[in-house]
N, C-alpha and C positions, 0 to 999 in steps of 0.2 A: 717911813711908815707905809707908804704905797708899795714899796718893794717887798716888804715882809708880807703884806696882804696877798700880793700877786704870787709870791713863792708858795704860800700855804694853799692858794687856790689851784696852782699847777700840780702840787703834790696830791691834793684831793682828787683832781681829775685823773691823775696817773693811777692812783689806787683804784678808782672806779673802773678804769679801762682794764686794769689787770684782773679785777674780779669778773668783769664781763667776759674776758677771754677765757678765764678758768672755768666759769659756768658753761660757756659755749662748748669748750672741749669736753667737759664732763657730760653735757647733754648729747654730744655726738657719740661719745663712748657708750652711753646708755642705749641710744638708738641702734648702734651697731650690734650691741649684745642682744637686744630684743630681736633684731632681724635675723641674727645668726641662730638664736635659740628657737624662735617661733616661726619666722617668715620662711626660711629655706625649707624646713620640713613641710610647712603648709603648701608651698609651691610644688614640692616634689609629690606630695599627696594628691594635689589637684591634677598634676600631670599624669600620675599613675592611674588615677580614676578615669581620666579622659582616654588614656591609652587602652584601659581595660574595656571601657564602653565601646570604643571603636573596634577593638578586637572581637568583642561579643557581637556587635552589629554585623561585622564581616563574616563571622562564623555562622550567625543566624541566616544571613543572606545566602551563604553557600549552601546551607542545609535545606533552605526552603526553595531554592532555585530549581525549576523543573529540569529533569534529565532528558536530553534528546535521545530517542531510540530510533534507529533507522528501520523502516518497514521491511519485512521479509520479502523475498522474491519467490514466486511460484513458477515452477516449470510448466511449459505448455502441455496441453492435452489434445488428443484427436478431436475432430469436429463432432463425432458421434460414436456411440457404442450400443451393442445389443445386450451387454452384460449389465446386471443391476448394481454392481459394485466396481469401484476403481481404486487405484493407488495414486496419491498425490505427493509429489516431492518438491523440495525447494531449499533455499539457503537463507540463513540469517547470521547471528553471532552466537558464540559459545555462551552457555549459561542463561539462555532466554527460553521462555515458554511461548509456544506458537499456538494461537487460537484460530481455528478454522471456521469459516462461515459459508453456508450455501444459500444463495438468494437472500442474503442479509440475516439469515437465521443461524445461531450458534450451533455447531455440530459437535466438536470435541477439541481437546488441546493435547499437546505433546511437547516434551523438552527437546532442545536441539542436541545434536551430537557435539563432541569436542571440536570438530572442524566447522560447526555452525550449520551443518546440513540437517534435514529432518525428513521423515517419511510417514505419511498417513496411509494406513492400509485398510482395506475393506470398507471404504466410504460408500454408503448407500446413495443411490441416485433416485430422483423422482422422475416420473414420466414427463418427457419434454425437455426443455432447456434447463440446465443447471449452471449457475454462475458462482464460482468459488473465489473467495478472497480470504486474507488472513491478517492478523495483527501479532506483533511481538510484544511480550510483557517482561519487564525486569524491574525489580525493586518497587513493585506496585504501580509502575508507570507503563502506559500502553503507547505503542507507536501508531502512526497513521496507517490507513489501509494499504495493503500490498496491491500489486497489479491484480486484475481480474482475469480469470481463465474460465472458459466456457466449454461445456460438452453436452450434447443432446443424448438422452436415453430413449432409444427407439427399439421396442421389443415386438413390434407388429409388422408384418410385411406390408409394403405399400399397396394402395388401391391401383387397379389397372383396368381400363376399358378399351375396347376396340370399336371405334365408330365406323370405320371404313377400311377395307371392304368387309362385307359379311361373309361368314363361313359358307363355302360352297359356291361362291360367285364364279361366273365364267366371263373371260375377257377375250376380245378379238385382237387382231393385230393392230387395229387403229387405236385401241385403248391401252396399249403397252407403251411406256411403263405405267405402273399404277402407283397410287399414293396410299401409304399405310398411315392412318392417323387415329388418335384417341386421346385419352386423358390419364394422368397418373398423379401422384403426390408431387408438390414442388420439391426442388432440391434433390431430385433423383436422376439416375442415368437410365436411359431407355436404349435397348438394342433391338434390331430387327435382323434375325438370322445371323447374329454376331456382330453386326455393323451398327455403329452408334447413330441414333436418330437425333433430330433437332427437337429441343424442348424449351418452352418459354417459362417465365417466372411463375405462371399459374398452373403449370403441369401439362399444358397441351403439347403433344408431340406429333411429329410427322416424319415420314421417310419415303423416298421415291425408290421403288423396286422395279427393276427391269426383269420381266419374266423370260426365262430361257427355254427354248424348244417348245414343243407342244405337250399337252397333258397336264397332270396335276402338279401343283407346287405347294409344298408345305411351308408355312410361315410361322416362326416362333418369335413372339414379342416378349421381352423380359425387362422388368423395371427393378432397379436396385437402389436402395436408399443409402445414406451416408454411413449407416451402421452395418451395412452388408446384408440387410434383410432383402429377400427377393420374392417377386411374384412373376410368373410367366403364364402366357396363354398361347394356344396354337389354333391356327385356322388353315383351311385348305382352299385353294382357288384353282381353277382350270383355265388353261390358255389354249385357244384355238387360233393359230396363226392364219 
């Protein structure tokens, strides 16, 4: 009796185990089917969206990043001129627009040549010092300022006075040599009878002249500014050795 009961119990447990295994296998198969049908496309979609977002962000970052433009280079100018217009040249890169400024005020613009060079012609000057700079523009972006070049427009002859000696003065042997002195504009060159005099930063000049032989000596003092404008004066002195 006990053996029959145990046999039925074992058989019942065996059947339950078989059913559990079958249901487990079926459940695993269903999960696999769901993952294959829905999970993989979902994962691929998320991956594609993330990649698209990253690509879009990278593209936007590139498109919004500022473009560096090297500043142009202006060629040097003389210190001064007596002409009221000048020509300014320089170099940049091909395909750029060069904006010219004088004393920080916009003057004009011009496109570069294929080799990057550029030339501004007939640029008007203002009386006194003119400081030119430039910027390069490309794709609506501007470079930093270029180097600054300066030129003075001087269209008037320099002032010139002679304080000593006075015209018609007479000198003895004991007074020879004599000192020629006076004032002129700063940054000028002064000559006495063709020889350069000493001049300080304020325009005070002097020159020691040795009188030769007796009689009259004609003295010419000439002041020349950086632009080539000149003023000259003449005096006559008499030497009695």
